N, C-alpha and C positions, 0 to 999 in steps of 0.2 A: 324465396327459396335462398336458404343460407349457403354461403359459400363453404366448400367441403373442408377446408383447412382452417376455419376461424370460428371460435366460440362467440357467445354474445358479447364478450368483453374484447373482441379482436385478436385473441391469442391465437398462435399457430397451434392447430390441433392434428394429429396423426390421423390418416384415414387408409382403408384398403380400397383396391380397385375392383371392378367386376370382373376383369380378365385374369387368367391365372397362368402360371407356367403349366403346360398340359403334360400328361403322363408320358408323352414321348420325349420330354426334357426341353421342349422349346416354347418359349412364351413371347406373345406379341400383346403388350400392355398398353392400352389407350389410357394415357395420363389425364385425359379430360372426362373420363367416364368413372366416378366413384362407385362402389358397390351399393352404397345407399342412394336411391334413385331421388331422394329428397334433397340431395346436395349437389352442388355444381362446382366443377373445377374448370379453371381457365388460366390465361397466361399470366395474369395479375397474381393468382394464388401461387402459381409455380415460382413466380419471381420471389413472392414472400418466402416460400420454403428455401430457395436459393439464398437469399440474404441471411435467412436464419442459420443456414450451414456454412456460412462463410464461403460462398461461390461453388457450392456443391449441392446436388440433390441427393439426399440419403434415403435409401430404400431398405425395407426389411422383407425377408422371406420367411413364411411360416412352413418350416420344413416338415413334410408329413411323410415319412419313411417307415416301412413295417420293420418290426423286430426280427432280425435275422443275422446270425453270426454275431459280430461285435456291436452291431447296431441294436439298440434297445430303447425302450420308452425314455430311458435316461440320457441317451445320447445317440444321435444320428446325423448324417451329413450329406452333402452333395458338393460337386466342384463345379466351377464356372469355366466353360470354354471362351465365351465372349459375352460382352455387353454393349449394346449400340443404343444410344439416345438419338432419335431423328426428330428434329423440331422444325415445324413448318411455320415460316413467317410469310407475311403478304407477298413478298417478292423472291423468297428463296427458301430451299431446304437445307438445314445444316445438321451434319452428324458428328456426335461426340461419341469418342470410344475409349477414353481413358477412365478407367474405373479402378477401384482399390476395396480390398476386404482385409480384415484383421488378421485372418488365418490362411495358411497356404500348406500344401503338401506335395512331396515328390509322387507323382502319379503316372502310370503308363497307360497311354490310350490304347483303346481296342485296336488291334492290328499293327501297333508299333513295337519298337524293339527296346526303346530306352524310356525311362521315366524323366518327366520335366516338372519343374516347381509350378504348381497350379493353384490359383485362388480357390479357397473353399469356404462353404457356409455350414455352420455346425449349430445344432439346437437340440431340443427336448420336447417332450409332450405336456408339459406343465401349463396350466392356464391361469398362472397367478401374476402375469405381467400387471405392473401398476404405473401409470402415468400421473405426474403432478398436475396435469390439466385434465379436469372432469369430461372435458368434451372430446378427449383423445379416445380413438377407436383401440387403442393398444391395451387398456385396462381389461383385464380378464381375458385377454387373448392369449395364444401360444406363439407370438411372433418371435423370431429367433435371431439369426445373424443379420448384420448390417453390410450392405456395400454403398459405395459412394461413387457418383459420376461428376466428374470436374466440368463445370459449365461457365465459359469465360465471357458470357454476354447476357445482358438483360433479356428476361423472357416475357415482359409485359405484353408485347405484341404477338406472341405465340397464338397461331390459329389451330394448329395440330400438333400432338406429341405422342410418339410412340416409343416404348421401352422394349428393344428386342433382347431376349436371355436365351442363351444357349448352354445347356449343361454339358460338362465334360463327359464323354462317353469311355468310361474307364474299361481297362481289362479285367473283368471280374473273375478270371481264371487265375489271377495272380495272387490272389488272397488279399490280406490287409497290407496297406491301407486301401488298396484300390475297391475292395469288396464293401469296404465301409462307406466310401464315398460314391457308390453307385446312385443312380436314381432308379427307383422300382415301380414305376407305373401308377403313381398317384399325382393329382394336382396339388400344385403349390401356390398358396396365396401371396400376393405381393402388395405391399403397403408403402406409402410415402410418409416419411417421419420428420417430426420437428427435431432440433437440435438436442432438446432435453431428452427426448424419447430415444434418439439415436445413441446419445451418450450413455443412457441408462442401460440399453441392451448391450453395448459394448462393455461396461463394467460388468454386468450380470453374467456375460459370457456362457448362456446355457448350453450344457452339454459338453463343453470344452474340455473339462477335467478328464472325461472318460473316451475322448476320441483318439485314434492312433496318429502318430507322426504329425503332431500339430506344430507348424513352423511359422515364423513371420515372413514378410515379404523378401528378407535377405536370405532365407533359408536357414536361419538359426533356430534352434529347437525351442519352443515354449514348454512343453512337457514331453518326455520321451517315455514310451511305455515299452515294458518287456512283458511278452505274453507267454504264458506257460499252460500247457506244453509248447503252444505256438499260436500264431495269429488266427489260424484256422482250425487248430486241433482242439481235442478235449481229453482230459483224463476220464477214464471209466472206472468207477468204484463199483464192485460187486460184493454182496454180502450173503453170509448164512445166518439167520436169525435165531436158531435154536441153541446158540453157545450156552453153556460149554458143551452140549451134545452136538455131534456131527451132523445129525439129520440126513436128509436125502441128497446133499451136496450137490445140488443142481446150480448154485450160486446165481440165482436170479431172484432170490427173496426180496431184494431192492437192488436196483441198478441205476446208477446215477452219472450223468456226464457233467463235468464242470470244467471251467476255464478261469484262471486268474491272471490279472495284469498289475505289474508293479510301475507306478508312475514316479519319474524323477523329474525335477525342475532344474533350474540354473544352479541350485545348491547341490552338492554331492549328497547321495542317499536317497532313500525310498521315502516319499512324502504323501503318496496316495496308493490306495490298494483297491482294486475293483475285480468283481467277479460275477459270473453268471453261469447258468447250466439248466439241465432238464432232468426230471425223473423220467427214465425211458422204460423201465420194466418193473413189475411187481407181482411175484409169485408167492404170496404168503397170506396167512390168515391173521397174522400178529399185525399190531399197529407200530409204526415207527416215527420217530423224529430223526432228521438228518441234520448233522453239525459238520462245520469245516472249522477246524482250529488251526490258527496261524500263530506260530511262536514269534515274539517280539521281546526285546530287552525289557527289563523291569521298569526302566525309567520311561518307556515310550508311552505316549498319551495322545489322545485324540477322540474323534467321535465319528459316527457313521450311521448308516440306515440299511436295513435289511427289507427285501421285498419278495413275497411269495404269491404267485398268481394261480388262479383256477385254470384247469385244463383248457388248452385252445382258447384262451380268453385273455383280455386285458383287464379282467376285474381282480382286484387283489382279495386274497383270503382274508376273513376276518381277523384282526389283531395285527395286520401288516398295513402300511409299513411300520416298522419297529426301529426304535432308536438303539444305538450300540454306543457305549462308553469304552474307549481303550485305555486300559491301564496294564501294561505288559502284554502277555499272552491274551489272544481274543478267542473266544468260542463263539461262533456264529451260528446261530439256530436258523437255518434257512428253509426248512421244510417241516412243519409241524403237523402231528396227527396225520400222517399221509393216508391212512385208511379212509378218512373222511373226504379225500380230495382226489384220490387216484384208484378209479374202480372201472370194471367193464360191465355196466348194468348192475345185475345183482351179484356178479362175480367179484372176488376181491383179487382174482388173478388178472393181470393187464399185460398183453404183449408177451405171453409166456406159452400159449397153446398154438399149434401148427395152424389150426383152422381160424384163430382169432384174426379179425381185421385190425391192423395197427392202430392203436389210439395215441393222439398226441398227448404227452405227459405235461404235468404242471411245470412252469418255468419259475426259476428264482434268480435274484440279482442282489448284489451287495455292494456298497462303497464305503470306504474309510478315508478319512482326512486325518493325517498325523500332525500334531502341533509343531514338531521339529522332525527333520529328516532323520531316518535311521539307516546306518550304513548297510548296504545289502547283505553283507555276509553276516548280519546280526538279524536277518529275517529268516526264520526256519526254511530248510530246503523243501522245494516241491517234490512230491504232490501234496506236502503239508499233512494234516492229520484229519481225513474225512472218517467220520463215524456216525454209526447209528445208535440211538437208545430204543429198546424194545420195551413197550409199556407193559405188555403182559408178563414179562419175566424181570422187569427191572434191572436187566444187564445193559452195558455198553458194548458194542463190538467195534474194535478197531483193526487197523492193519497190525501185522505181526510185530512190528518193532516199536509200537507205541504202548501208553499206558492209560488206564482210566482216569477221567478227569472230573466227572460230574459228582457233585456232593450227594445228590439224591439216588445215585445208582447202588445197586447191590455188590458191584465188582470187589471193591475193597474189604468190605465187611465179609464176603464169602471167600476172599483169597483168590477170586477168579481174574486174574490180572495179566495172565499170559495168553496171547491170542493165536497160539498154535496148539494142536492136539498132541498126543504123545508120539504120533507117527510124522510129526513135522507139517501137518497140513494145516493151512491157515483158515480163518473164519471171515476174512475180508481181504480183498486184494485190488491192485490197480492194474489195468491193462490199457493199452492204446485203443483209439476210438474206432478201430476197424474190427473190434471184438463183436461177435454175436452171441448173446447169452444162450445157454442150454434151454431147451424146452422143459416146462415143468415136469419135475420128479426125474428127469435124465441127469445122472451122475455126470459131472464135468469130465471125468476121466473116460467116459463113453463118448461123450460129445466131441472131446478133444484127446485123441489116444495118446499123444505125447506129453500130456499134462504130468502124468505120474512120474515120468523120467525127470522132468523139469523140477518137481518139488523134492523127489529123493536125492537129487544131486545139489540141493541148495541152489538152485538156478544157475548151475554152471554149464548144463547141456539143455538142448531144445528151448532155447530162449525165444524162439518164434513159434512156440507151441499154440498161441492164440490164432496163428494163421491157417491152422490145418484142422479145422473144425469139419465134422460130419454134416453135410448140408441138411439131411433129414432129421438132425437131432438138435439144430440151433434155430434162432429166430432172428432174422435180419430186421433190423430196426433203423430206418433212414432218419434219425432225428435231427440231423444237420439240415434236413429241409423243412423243419418245423418254423 
């Protein structure tokens, strides 16, 4: 039987344990029981790992958190309350409690009043890890963050070894960063790492770029994220797709929830831009694409990725992920041919009829990395420029203060470049995320009786019109629970 940590050539090879951190955030990991039953772990192996890691044992956790709020497949995390290593020698049991992780955050514990600097583990769902050692179990895995336990004595004579891990029980009602670093009821794999693999994961830093309030052990910021409209809030974009005709004016032809985060590092300016959201309602026969245009200075450059998922699924729509090249302003195509991916059985109307059961809409994500930081004042103001392209008409539909941008649309050719009608009514608008779309074919002025006053006053009065809906004429959609 081969020792769990060595290849045929005697190299240290990382391996996972059969025990996991359970869904209640508590793990008791027997370090002498590899997941692969054909392998053996003992004191001599642990000592080899300790020597390889300069007097420490290095562990990885495969963080497995569901996509919710700011946690996505690209970035999710947990926090550590405590780590205890109990080593049994022939005549004594020794406990080691000093551990370290690369990332921390100020987090408020459930039931506490103040936030404290707390070690964190951050990762993503990619399964593309690669080890220089072909015997390492890390290759092809989704192992994520590393934490280390200092051990100041040889382990050759160890006859028992348990790693006790307790996740930090955050106050989930506090929003981010607490909501991001919660643990959400899934088992987490734990592995023992060679120095090469531990350093690889430290350098790779999976998911770290998109995590909120990432700090080092001193509390200094590694990346600061500004969430728009807020860490737990979304912009809601609602559209009428018969532009330039007014249509039934129910403002549910397409309804989209989205959030954007601007990331700044140690240098001044925005160096990363992230975003995510959902299609939450569709009350149209027409097919749409949904874009988000973010204005950047002409000299800005960089690259990124967009992802569009099938409804209630981690499966990407064909054609995604898609690469993005940044050269000045960027038009992000985040949902393409929506009619093919958002329907209710045979109906093209989703979440717009009173009797309809709410269907979870497709999710989208994007990430941009800029080659050089852009001053925040040179990034276009939120809510940016969310717009649709209507395939059947060839028109773009934007917010009232925006202009058409697509070369293949009819807007400029037809002179249809103003997105208000002659009575000042818009064809697209942004509302807060407590807005409930009108039911199909219900004019928004009937669903929200003070909307007319708001529009006719150019927004000077009835600014809370969206809170005054008629309950029998609107559809509540709890998309934040998706």
